[in-house]
C-alpha positions, -999 to 999 in steps of 0.1 A, spaced: 0 0 0 15 34 -10 16 65 11 -16 81 -4 -35 48 1 -24 48 37 -37 84 40 -71 74 25 -73 45 49 -66 68 79 -92 93 67 -118 67 64 -110 54 99 -114 89 113 -148 93 96 -159 59 109 -147 67 144 -174 94 147 -200 75 127 -197 93 94 -223 80 69 -223 72 32 -185 73 29 -172 72 -6 -137 72 -20 -132 85 -55 -100 72 -72 -88 99 -96 -54 85 -103 -63 76 -139 -80 109 -147 -56 133 -165 -54 167 -150 -73 159 -118 -65 181 -89 -58 152 -65 -54 115 -65 -84 107 -43 -114 123 -28 -131 110 3 -167 121 7 -189 116 38 -217 132 56 -228 139 92 -264 145 102 -258 180 117 -232 207 116 -220 196 150 -214 161 137 -197 174 105 -173 194 128 -167 163 150 -159 142 118 -134 167 106 -117 168 141 -116 130 141 -100 129 106 -74 155 117 -65 135 148 -65 100 133 -44 111 103 -19 129 125 -15 98 147 -15 71 119 4 88 91 19 119 108 3 143 83 -18 174 86 -41 191 61 -26 219 40 -59 238 46 -93 234 60 -124 253 47 -159 256 59 -153 250 96 -172 282 107 -207 270 96 -198 233 94 -224 224 68 -195 215 45 -159 211 56 -132 205 30 -98 193 41 -69 194 16 -41 168 22 -25 175 -12 -30 141 -28 -64 136 -11 -93 160 -7 -118 153 21 -154 166 18 -177 163 48 -213 175 42 -247 177 59 -270 155 37 -288 184 19 -256 200 6 -241 166 -3 -271 159 -25 -269 193 -40 -233 192 -50 -232 154 -59 -194 154 -61 -190 116 -64 -208 117 -98 -188 145 -114 -161 122 -127 -178 93 -146 -144 77 -155 -133 76 -118 -135 45 -97 -160 51 -69 -159 28 -39 -186 28 -12 -175 21 23 -201 3 45 -214 23 75 -204 11 109 -234 10 133 
């Protein structure tokens, strides 16, 4: 497993730690000109949970792969939080905004993997 795949694994673990729902990884490695290698998309039921999910991702990634995001956007309102790890972009939404933006369907050539929810 390469370094980026380890990062994706740690991100997913951070999301699952706080019961992130509908987790999807989008593999963009075969898409020419893509802005990253992977996107990880998830949702939380409320802005409070979205914020907790982002905090969990930050902490688990720091512990597991010793990495920090280059930037974090959206933390003020926490209806969407984007975390940029360079090779991986993390998007955590409330359900309404996730449905509106529909990010996982923007790249029809990308490999989309659905991660089972932990209950």
